[in-house]
LORO-66538 format. One record per residue: residue number from 1; residue in three letters; x, y, z of N, C-alpha, C in turn. Coordinates in Angstrom, 2 decimals, padded with zeros to 5 digits, always signed. Layout:
<votors>
+-------+--------+---------+---------+---------+---------+---------+---------+---------+---------+---------+
| kolnu | lodren |    n.c1 |    n.c2 |    n.c3 |   ca.c1 |   ca.c2 |   ca.c3 |    c.c1 |    c.c2 |    c.c3 |
+-------+--------+---------+---------+---------+---------+---------+---------+---------+---------+---------+
|   NUM |    ALA |       X |       Y |       Z |       X |       Y |       Z |       X |       Y |       Z |
...
+-------+--------+---------+---------+---------+---------+---------+---------+---------+---------+---------+
</votors>
This chain:
<votors>
+-------+--------+---------+---------+---------+---------+---------+---------+---------+---------+---------+
| kolnu | lodren |    n.c1 |    n.c2 |    n.c3 |   ca.c1 |   ca.c2 |   ca.c3 |    c.c1 |    c.c2 |    c.c3 |
+-------+--------+---------+---------+---------+---------+---------+---------+---------+---------+---------+
|     1 |    MET | +000.68 | -001.20 | -000.32 | +000.07 | +000.55 | -000.34 | +001.00 | +001.06 | +000.17 |
|     2 |    ASN | +000.79 | +002.22 | -000.71 | +000.96 | +003.51 | -000.98 | +001.19 | +005.02 | -000.48 |
|     3 |    PHE | +001.72 | +005.00 | +000.97 | +001.67 | +006.32 | +001.58 | +002.74 | +007.06 | +001.28 |
|     4 |    THR | +003.23 | +007.07 | +000.93 | +004.43 | +008.06 | +000.44 | +003.19 | +009.50 | +000.16 |
|     5 |    ARG | +004.15 | +010.65 | +000.52 | +003.36 | +011.70 | -000.13 | +004.03 | +012.71 | +001.13 |
|     6 |    GLU | +004.22 | +014.26 | +000.24 | +004.57 | +015.16 | +001.05 | +004.20 | +015.43 | +002.87 |
|     7 |    GLY | +004.84 | +015.71 | +004.03 | +004.15 | +015.87 | +005.14 | +003.75 | +014.63 | +005.13 |
|     8 |    VAL | +003.68 | +013.82 | +004.62 | +003.23 | +012.68 | +005.75 | +004.27 | +011.67 | +006.74 |
|     9 |    THR | +003.97 | +011.34 | +007.98 | +004.92 | +010.92 | +008.67 | +003.76 | +009.51 | +008.77 |
|    10 |    ARG | +004.77 | +008.32 | +010.02 | +004.11 | +007.18 | +010.45 | +003.97 | +007.35 | +011.93 |
|    11 |    ILE | +003.02 | +006.67 | +012.46 | +002.68 | +006.85 | +014.46 | +002.47 | +005.80 | +014.33 |
|    12 |    GLU | +002.29 | +004.65 | +014.97 | +002.33 | +003.79 | +015.96 | +000.85 | +004.40 | +015.87 |
|    13 |    ALA | -000.44 | +003.42 | +015.82 | -001.82 | +003.28 | +016.07 | -002.18 | +003.13 | +017.35 |
|    14 |    ASP | -001.19 | +002.81 | +017.67 | -002.06 | +002.78 | +019.61 | -001.12 | +004.30 | +020.36 |
|    15 |    LYS | -000.42 | +005.04 | +019.70 | +000.04 | +006.40 | +020.25 | -001.57 | +007.75 | +019.83 |
|    16 |    LEU | -002.26 | +006.59 | +019.48 | -003.18 | +007.77 | +018.35 | -004.52 | +007.96 | +019.46 |
|    17 |    LEU | -004.81 | +009.74 | +019.80 | -006.34 | +009.31 | +021.25 | -007.14 | +010.10 | +020.33 |
|    18 |    ARG | -008.44 | +008.59 | +020.48 | -008.99 | +008.83 | +019.65 | -010.57 | +008.94 | +020.53 |
|    19 |    HIS | -011.19 | +009.80 | +019.68 | -012.40 | +010.87 | +019.97 | -013.82 | +010.71 | +020.02 |
|    20 |    GLU | -013.91 | +009.05 | +018.81 | -014.90 | +009.29 | +017.99 | -015.35 | +007.56 | +018.10 |
|    21 |    ASP | -016.65 | +007.54 | +018.44 | -016.69 | +006.29 | +018.31 | -017.96 | +005.89 | +016.59 |
|    22 |    ILE | -017.08 | +004.86 | +016.62 | -017.22 | +003.80 | +015.09 | -018.38 | +003.49 | +014.49 |
|    23 |    ASN | -019.26 | +003.39 | +013.70 | -020.00 | +003.58 | +012.96 | -019.75 | +002.20 | +011.95 |
|    24 |    TYR | -020.18 | +000.98 | +012.18 | -020.09 | +000.23 | +011.27 | -019.50 | -000.20 | +010.11 |
|    25 |    GLN | -020.65 | +001.21 | +009.56 | -021.74 | +000.89 | +007.61 | -020.10 | +001.99 | +007.81 |
|    26 |    ASN | -020.20 | +002.85 | +008.12 | -018.72 | +003.73 | +007.23 | -017.94 | +002.86 | +007.94 |
|    27 |    PHE | -017.22 | +002.50 | +008.53 | -015.67 | +002.04 | +009.10 | -016.39 | +000.09 | +007.64 |
|    28 |    GLU | -017.16 | -000.47 | +007.55 | -017.01 | -000.79 | +006.60 | -016.90 | -000.61 | +005.29 |
|    29 |    ARG | -017.52 | +000.83 | +004.75 | -017.25 | +001.63 | +003.24 | -015.91 | +001.92 | +003.21 |
|    30 |    SER | -014.79 | +002.19 | +004.09 | -013.85 | +002.67 | +004.23 | -012.93 | +001.31 | +003.92 |
|    31 |    LEU | -012.66 | +000.43 | +005.17 | -012.20 | -001.22 | +004.77 | -012.79 | -000.92 | +003.12 |
|    32 |    GLN | -013.59 | -001.45 | +002.69 | -013.67 | -001.20 | +001.50 | -013.07 | -000.78 | +000.26 |
|    33 |    GLU | -013.23 | +000.72 | +000.29 | -012.09 | +001.87 | -000.22 | -010.90 | +001.81 | -000.16 |
|    34 |    ILE | -010.04 | +000.99 | +000.81 | -008.87 | +000.87 | +001.68 | -008.80 | -000.45 | +000.59 |
|    35 |    LEU | -009.27 | -001.58 | +000.60 | -009.01 | -002.49 | -000.38 | -009.11 | -003.38 | -001.98 |
|    36 |    LYS | -010.37 | -001.95 | -002.46 | -009.93 | -001.59 | -003.58 | -009.36 | -000.31 | -003.84 |
|    37 |    SER | -009.11 | +000.29 | -003.71 | -008.04 | +001.46 | -004.04 | -006.28 | +001.01 | -003.18 |
|    38 |    LYS | -005.87 | +000.66 | -002.98 | -004.86 | -000.42 | -001.99 | -004.16 | +001.57 | -001.57 |
|    39 |    LYS | -004.78 | +002.00 | -001.28 | -004.46 | +003.75 | -000.85 | -005.30 | +004.28 | +000.28 |
|    40 |    VAL | -004.53 | +004.98 | +000.94 | -005.42 | +006.07 | +001.46 | -005.73 | +007.24 | +001.94 |
|    41 |    SER | -005.79 | +008.09 | +002.41 | -005.15 | +009.12 | +002.74 | -004.84 | +009.48 | +004.00 |
|    42 |    PRO | -004.09 | +010.37 | +004.31 | -003.06 | +010.01 | +005.47 | -004.82 | +010.25 | +007.08 |
|    43 |    ILE | -004.57 | +009.67 | +007.60 | -004.89 | +010.65 | +009.11 | -004.69 | +011.85 | +008.96 |
|    44 |    ILE | -006.28 | +013.23 | +009.90 | -005.03 | +014.19 | +010.62 | -004.92 | +014.03 | +011.93 |
|    45 |    VAL | -004.01 | +014.06 | +012.41 | -003.57 | +014.16 | +013.81 | -003.23 | +015.88 | +014.63 |
|    46 |    ASP | -003.56 | +015.73 | +015.64 | -002.70 | +017.17 | +015.91 | -001.79 | +016.70 | +017.22 |
|    47 |    SER | -000.38 | +017.82 | +016.67 | +001.45 | +017.61 | +016.68 | +001.19 | +017.68 | +017.61 |
|    48 |    LYS | +000.62 | +017.65 | +018.95 | +000.76 | +018.02 | +020.71 | +000.40 | +016.87 | +021.32 |
|    49 |    THR | -001.48 | +016.31 | +020.97 | -001.15 | +015.11 | +021.33 | -002.00 | +013.72 | +021.50 |
|    50 |    LEU | -001.41 | +013.99 | +019.69 | -002.54 | +013.40 | +019.15 | -003.36 | +013.03 | +018.92 |
|    51 |    LEU | -004.30 | +013.81 | +019.52 | -005.73 | +013.58 | +019.13 | -005.66 | +013.22 | +017.40 |
|    52 |    VAL | -006.51 | +012.31 | +017.29 | -007.52 | +012.27 | +015.41 | -008.14 | +013.24 | +015.29 |
|    53 |    ILE | -008.54 | +014.25 | +014.39 | -008.86 | +015.02 | +013.91 | -009.93 | +014.59 | +012.52 |
|    54 |    ASP | -009.51 | +013.88 | +012.31 | -010.04 | +013.57 | +011.19 | -009.56 | +011.48 | +010.34 |
|    55 |    GLY | -010.47 | +010.72 | +010.09 | -009.99 | +009.24 | +010.06 | -010.35 | +008.47 | +010.84 |
|    56 |    HIS | -011.14 | +009.29 | +011.85 | -011.47 | +007.67 | +012.66 | -011.73 | +005.97 | +012.24 |
|    57 |    HIS | -012.57 | +006.42 | +011.07 | -013.03 | +005.13 | +010.17 | -011.58 | +004.56 | +009.40 |
|    58 |    ARG | -011.22 | +005.71 | +009.02 | -009.68 | +004.78 | +007.70 | -009.08 | +004.03 | +008.92 |
|    59 |    LEU | -008.45 | +005.27 | +009.85 | -008.08 | +004.64 | +011.53 | -008.56 | +002.68 | +011.92 |
|    60 |    ALA | -009.42 | +002.42 | +012.32 | -009.79 | +001.19 | +012.32 | -009.51 | +000.85 | +010.80 |
|    61 |    ALA | -010.20 | +000.47 | +009.75 | -009.31 | +000.07 | +008.72 | -008.17 | -000.72 | +009.05 |
|    62 |    LEU | -007.41 | +000.44 | +009.17 | -006.14 | +000.32 | +008.64 | -005.45 | -000.55 | +009.84 |
|    63 |    ARG | -006.06 | -000.37 | +010.76 | -006.08 | -001.40 | +012.29 | -006.76 | -002.69 | +012.04 |
|    64 |    SER | -006.96 | -003.07 | +011.92 | -008.06 | -004.29 | +010.93 | -006.76 | -005.15 | +010.17 |
|    65 |    LEU | -006.80 | -004.52 | +009.69 | -005.92 | -004.62 | +008.44 | -004.55 | -005.30 | +008.88 |
|    66 |    GLY | -004.45 | -004.76 | +010.16 | -002.72 | -005.12 | +010.59 | -001.80 | -004.20 | +010.83 |
|    67 |    TYR | -002.13 | -002.76 | +010.48 | -001.19 | -001.79 | +009.90 | -001.10 | -001.37 | +011.24 |
|    68 |    ARG | +000.30 | -001.12 | +011.92 | +000.82 | -001.11 | +013.29 | +000.78 | +000.28 | +013.10 |
|    69 |    ARG | +001.64 | +001.45 | +011.90 | +001.75 | +002.33 | +011.91 | +001.46 | +003.01 | +010.75 |
|    70 |    ILE | +000.93 | +003.95 | +011.52 | -000.18 | +004.52 | +010.50 | -000.07 | +006.25 | +009.71 |
|    71 |    PRO | -000.42 | +005.82 | +008.66 | +000.16 | +007.66 | +007.61 | -000.50 | +008.97 | +008.15 |
|    72 |    VAL | +000.02 | +009.59 | +008.91 | -001.13 | +011.16 | +009.62 | +000.19 | +012.11 | +009.47 |
|    73 |    MET | -000.83 | +013.19 | +009.60 | -000.62 | +014.25 | +008.87 | -000.59 | +015.55 | +010.11 |
|    74 |    LEU | +000.93 | +015.92 | +010.13 | +000.59 | +015.91 | +011.89 | +000.30 | +017.75 | +011.58 |
|    75 |    VAL | -000.78 | +018.07 | +012.39 | -001.18 | +019.99 | +012.20 | -001.26 | +020.22 | +013.64 |
|    76 |    ASP | -001.18 | +021.47 | +014.15 | -001.11 | +022.27 | +015.42 | -003.08 | +022.47 | +015.66 |
|    77 |    TYR | -003.80 | +021.65 | +016.04 | -004.72 | +022.42 | +016.22 | -005.78 | +023.04 | +017.18 |
|    78 |    ASP | -004.33 | +023.65 | +018.27 | -004.81 | +025.45 | +018.33 | -004.29 | +026.03 | +017.66 |
|    79 |    SER | -004.12 | +026.36 | +017.01 | -003.78 | +027.49 | +015.55 | -004.58 | +027.99 | +015.57 |
|    80 |    PRO | -005.06 | +029.21 | +015.13 | -006.45 | +029.39 | +015.00 | -006.72 | +029.03 | +012.85 |
|    81 |    THR | -005.51 | +028.59 | +012.75 | -005.43 | +028.43 | +010.91 | -007.01 | +027.08 | +011.54 |
|    82 |    VAL | -006.80 | +026.57 | +012.22 | -007.56 | +025.26 | +011.97 | -009.07 | +025.33 | +012.32 |
|    83 |    LYS | -009.69 | +025.57 | +011.66 | -010.89 | +025.36 | +011.82 | -011.98 | +023.78 | +012.06 |
|    84 |    VAL | -012.79 | +024.14 | +012.74 | -013.80 | +022.99 | +012.82 | -015.48 | +023.56 | +012.71 |
|    85 |    TYR | -015.88 | +022.78 | +011.89 | -017.27 | +022.58 | +011.13 | -017.72 | +021.35 | +011.03 |
|    86 |    GLY | -019.17 | +021.78 | +010.96 | -020.14 | +020.69 | +011.94 | -020.83 | +020.30 | +009.77 |
|    87 |    TRP | -020.68 | +018.92 | +009.65 | -021.65 | +018.67 | +008.71 | -022.60 | +018.62 | +008.69 |
|    88 |    ARG | -023.51 | +019.27 | +008.02 | -025.44 | +018.64 | +007.92 | -025.45 | +017.54 | +007.29 |
|    89 |    ARG | -026.19 | +017.09 | +007.26 | -026.49 | +015.63 | +006.66 | -028.48 | +016.41 | +005.74 |
|    90 |    TYR | -028.09 | +016.37 | +004.48 | -029.41 | +015.86 | +003.38 | -030.29 | +014.38 | +002.98 |
|    91 |    PHE | -030.96 | +014.30 | +002.80 | -031.72 | +012.72 | +002.74 | -032.61 | +013.85 | +001.76 |
|    92 |    SER | -032.48 | +012.33 | +000.47 | -033.50 | +012.30 | -000.50 | -033.97 | +011.05 | -000.12 |
|    93 |    PRO | -035.33 | +010.87 | -000.72 | -035.83 | +011.93 | -000.79 | -036.62 | +013.21 | +000.12 |
|    94 |    GLU | -036.25 | +014.28 | +000.04 | -036.64 | +015.76 | +000.99 | -037.67 | +014.89 | +001.95 |
|    95 |    LEU | -039.10 | +015.28 | +001.36 | -040.53 | +015.08 | +001.38 | -040.69 | +014.17 | +002.31 |
|    96 |    LEU | -040.28 | +012.95 | +002.27 | -040.36 | +011.61 | +003.34 | -039.86 | +011.35 | +004.28 |
|    97 |    ALA | -038.53 | +011.95 | +003.87 | -037.53 | +012.19 | +005.37 | -037.74 | +013.43 | +005.82 |
|    98 |    LYS | -038.24 | +014.00 | +005.94 | -039.64 | +015.08 | +006.43 | -039.99 | +014.46 | +007.75 |
|    99 |    THR | -041.09 | +014.28 | +007.04 | -042.09 | +013.12 | +007.85 | -041.50 | +012.26 | +008.59 |
|   100 |    ILE | -040.23 | +011.20 | +008.16 | -039.89 | +011.06 | +009.68 | -038.90 | +011.08 | +010.58 |
|   101 |    ILE | -038.57 | +011.84 | +010.38 | -037.73 | +013.14 | +010.40 | -038.77 | +014.06 | +012.36 |
|   102 |    ARG | -039.31 | +013.97 | +011.80 | -040.39 | +014.65 | +012.80 | -041.02 | +014.11 | +014.01 |
|   103 |    ASN | -040.87 | +012.93 | +013.65 | -041.40 | +011.55 | +014.59 | -040.12 | +011.11 | +015.81 |
|   104 |    PHE | -038.70 | +012.10 | +015.37 | -037.53 | +011.79 | +015.84 | -037.63 | +013.95 | +016.99 |
|   105 |    GLN | -038.13 | +014.27 | +016.91 | -038.66 | +015.65 | +017.26 | -038.34 | +015.65 | +018.93 |
|   106 |    SER | -037.65 | +015.96 | +020.07 | -037.89 | +015.95 | +020.94 | -037.33 | +017.54 | +022.04 |
|   107 |    GLU | -037.44 | +017.34 | +023.08 | -036.87 | +017.99 | +024.36 | -035.12 | +018.31 | +024.03 |
|   108 |    GLY | -034.80 | +019.85 | +025.10 | -033.52 | +018.99 | +025.39 | -032.46 | +020.57 | +024.90 |
|   109 |    LYS | -031.49 | +020.69 | +025.89 | -029.91 | +021.33 | +026.40 | -029.56 | +021.37 | +024.71 |
|   110 |    PHE | -029.38 | +020.56 | +023.77 | -027.98 | +021.01 | +022.20 | -029.42 | +020.60 | +021.61 |
|   111 |    CYS | -029.52 | +020.68 | +020.38 | -030.31 | +020.48 | +019.41 | -030.14 | +020.34 | +018.44 |
|   112 |    ALA | -030.86 | +019.67 | +017.45 | -030.18 | +019.78 | +015.88 | -031.78 | +020.75 | +015.66 |
|   113 |    GLU | -031.21 | +020.61 | +013.96 | -032.76 | +021.67 | +013.62 | -032.70 | +021.20 | +012.41 |
|   114 |    TYR | -033.43 | +020.88 | +011.41 | -033.57 | +020.47 | +009.90 | -035.26 | +021.48 | +009.95 |
|   115 |    GLU | -035.24 | +023.17 | +008.94 | -035.98 | +023.59 | +008.84 | -036.51 | +023.41 | +010.46 |
|   116 |    LYS | -037.80 | +023.42 | +010.52 | -038.64 | +023.96 | +011.84 | -038.30 | +022.60 | +012.73 |
|   117 |    ILE | -037.79 | +021.11 | +012.31 | -038.32 | +020.74 | +012.92 | -036.43 | +020.89 | +014.54 |
|   118 |    ARG | -036.78 | +019.71 | +015.73 | -035.49 | +020.27 | +016.66 | -035.41 | +018.86 | +017.21 |
|   119 |    ILE | -034.16 | +018.04 | +016.90 | -034.36 | +017.02 | +017.95 | -033.17 | +017.42 | +018.82 |
|   120 |    CYS | -033.98 | +016.90 | +019.58 | -033.04 | +016.73 | +020.85 | -032.56 | +016.39 | +021.64 |
|   121 |    GLU | -031.08 | +016.47 | +023.09 | -031.18 | +015.77 | +024.07 | -030.77 | +016.66 | +025.08 |
|   122 |    ASP | -029.71 | +016.79 | +026.36 | -030.06 | +016.81 | +027.58 | -028.52 | +016.54 | +027.61 |
|   123 |    ASN | -027.00 | +016.09 | +026.53 | -026.09 | +016.18 | +025.88 | -026.23 | +016.18 | +024.85 |
|   124 |    LEU | -024.35 | +016.94 | +024.24 | -023.93 | +016.51 | +022.66 | -023.56 | +014.69 | +022.06 |
|   125 |    TYR | -022.92 | +014.54 | +023.60 | -023.10 | +013.24 | +023.18 | -023.86 | +011.98 | +023.13 |
|   126 |    SER | -025.11 | +011.80 | +023.13 | -026.67 | +011.58 | +022.95 | -027.43 | +012.18 | +021.97 |
|   127 |    LEU | -026.98 | +013.44 | +022.02 | -027.98 | +013.73 | +020.49 | -027.11 | +012.99 | +019.45 |
|   128 |    TYR | -025.63 | +013.69 | +019.30 | -024.69 | +013.34 | +018.16 | -025.25 | +011.35 | +017.67 |
|   129 |    TRP | -025.17 | +010.12 | +019.09 | -025.54 | +009.23 | +018.88 | -026.91 | +009.16 | +018.18 |
|   130 |    LYS | -027.55 | +009.91 | +018.92 | -029.57 | +010.25 | +018.08 | -028.91 | +010.39 | +016.92 |
|   131 |    LEU | -028.57 | +011.41 | +016.16 | -028.40 | +011.64 | +015.25 | -027.51 | +010.63 | +014.24 |
|   132 |    ASP | -026.96 | +009.38 | +014.63 | -025.50 | +008.61 | +013.71 | -027.02 | +007.17 | +013.55 |
|   133 |    SER | -028.22 | +007.34 | +014.28 | -029.19 | +006.32 | +014.60 | -029.78 | +006.63 | +013.59 |
|   134 |    LEU | -030.64 | +008.11 | +013.59 | -031.47 | +008.68 | +012.33 | -030.45 | +008.15 | +010.82 |
|   135 |    GLU | -029.36 | +008.62 | +010.81 | -029.20 | +008.55 | +009.90 | -028.37 | +007.16 | +009.06 |
|   136 |    ASN | -028.42 | +006.08 | +010.35 | -028.55 | +005.21 | +009.43 | -029.51 | +003.91 | +009.66 |
|   137 |    TYR | -031.02 | +004.13 | +010.10 | -032.14 | +003.78 | +010.09 | -032.49 | +005.42 | +008.67 |
|   138 |    LEU | -032.04 | +005.54 | +008.17 | -032.43 | +006.16 | +007.17 | -031.68 | +005.60 | +005.33 |
|   139 |    SER | -031.24 | +005.55 | +005.76 | -029.74 | +005.08 | +004.82 | -030.57 | +003.44 | +004.70 |
|   140 |    SER | -030.79 | +002.47 | +006.33 | -031.20 | +001.66 | +005.87 | -032.18 | +001.22 | +005.43 |
|   141 |    ILE | -033.34 | +001.78 | +005.45 | -034.51 | +001.97 | +004.70 | -034.49 | +002.70 | +002.92 |
|   142 |    GLY | -033.78 | +002.53 | +002.71 | -033.84 | +003.21 | +000.80 | -032.83 | +004.92 | +000.72 |
|   143 |    PHE | -033.36 | +005.77 | +001.78 | -032.73 | +007.11 | +001.62 | -031.27 | +007.47 | +001.30 |
|   144 |    CYS | -031.29 | +008.33 | +000.43 | -029.55 | +008.62 | +000.01 | -029.48 | +009.69 | +000.74 |
|   145 |    VAL | -028.01 | +010.14 | +001.79 | -027.96 | +010.39 | +002.52 | -026.51 | +011.29 | +002.14 |
|   146 |    GLN | -026.43 | +012.51 | +002.05 | -025.59 | +013.37 | +002.05 | -025.16 | +013.95 | +002.70 |
|   147 |    LYS | -024.06 | +014.70 | +003.15 | -023.47 | +015.15 | +004.02 | -023.11 | +016.59 | +003.34 |
|   148 |    ASN | -023.53 | +017.34 | +003.92 | -023.01 | +018.55 | +003.11 | -022.56 | +019.96 | +004.00 |
|   149 |    GLN | -022.70 | +021.10 | +003.64 | -022.54 | +021.96 | +004.84 | -023.17 | +023.58 | +004.40 |
|   150 |    GLU | -023.95 | +023.28 | +003.39 | -025.09 | +024.42 | +002.80 | -026.60 | +023.44 | +003.60 |
|   151 |    HIS | -027.21 | +022.74 | +003.21 | -028.50 | +022.48 | +003.86 | -028.10 | +020.96 | +004.35 |
|   152 |    GLY | -029.99 | +021.37 | +004.93 | -030.16 | +019.53 | +005.78 | -029.92 | +019.98 | +007.31 |
|   153 |    LEU | -029.68 | +018.50 | +007.60 | -030.54 | +018.54 | +009.29 | -029.29 | +018.54 | +009.72 |
|   154 |    LYS | -028.50 | +019.93 | +010.40 | -027.68 | +020.59 | +011.23 | -027.47 | +020.73 | +012.74 |
|   155 |    PRO | -026.29 | +019.54 | +013.15 | -025.83 | +019.65 | +014.48 | -025.98 | +020.68 | +014.93 |
|   156 |    PRO | -025.31 | +020.47 | +015.96 | -024.63 | +021.84 | +016.87 | -023.10 | +021.37 | +016.68 |
|   157 |    ILE | -022.47 | +022.66 | +016.71 | -020.64 | +022.29 | +017.33 | -020.18 | +021.97 | +017.17 |
|   158 |    LEU | -019.39 | +020.76 | +017.64 | -018.85 | +020.88 | +018.72 | -017.08 | +021.93 | +018.56 |
|   159 |    THR | -017.15 | +022.29 | +019.58 | -015.97 | +023.49 | +020.03 | -015.02 | +022.41 | +020.37 |
|   160 |    LYS | -013.60 | +023.15 | +019.73 | -011.84 | +021.85 | +019.71 | -012.06 | +021.24 | +021.48 |
|   161 |    GLU | -012.12 | +022.45 | +022.53 | -012.79 | +021.66 | +023.19 | -013.07 | +020.73 | +023.89 |
|   162 |    TYR | -014.35 | +020.70 | +023.19 | -015.20 | +019.31 | +023.57 | -014.63 | +018.26 | +023.03 |
|   163 |    VAL | -013.95 | +018.91 | +022.46 | -013.69 | +017.24 | +021.42 | -011.81 | +016.95 | +022.02 |
|   164 |    LEU | -011.53 | +017.43 | +022.88 | -010.60 | +017.19 | +023.53 | -011.04 | +016.74 | +024.86 |
|   165 |    GLU | -011.84 | +017.56 | +025.04 | -012.57 | +016.55 | +026.61 | -013.21 | +015.39 | +026.78 |
|   166 |    ILE | -013.27 | +015.07 | +025.02 | -014.40 | +013.35 | +025.00 | -013.53 | +012.25 | +024.88 |
|   167 |    ALA | -011.77 | +013.23 | +023.99 | -010.94 | +012.75 | +023.73 | -010.44 | +012.25 | +024.98 |
|   168 |    LYS | -010.45 | +012.46 | +026.76 | -009.70 | +012.43 | +027.03 | -010.30 | +011.41 | +028.03 |
|   169 |    LYS | -011.73 | +011.38 | +028.17 | -012.38 | +010.42 | +028.54 | -012.22 | +008.99 | +028.62 |
+-------+--------+---------+---------+---------+---------+---------+---------+---------+---------+---------+
</votors>
């Protein structure tokens, strides 16, 4: 497998600090992509803490294939040039998806919004798990799920501090 790319180094997988749970569908998709292409994009990692910023599913796939040293691109997560963005989820067919999503409406401190539909929980971790379940459910019954930054179900953006706090638990 080819890992050579300028700015990429290799780090022992056990040293990398993860903060996301692995979704089986995303893991399987990453694994199949790696097996098919024989290539992998480097995992984006904070240079100070070795926190995985992007690439949890690629990391899990590489580990399952027996790789102990992982290709990473080190960045300074504290730098103001490193921005944290959230992904919206757009579901199609949209009108039918909205009908289903309305059944997930709830109250709580933290909310994701899809037009006037609010899906809420009392903590961010629970909210993101609920959204993951919704996304997997809609996908399993034939809906197309696209992540983008313009339109669709908008979850709250996680701060850098929150991500570091979750990773340390």
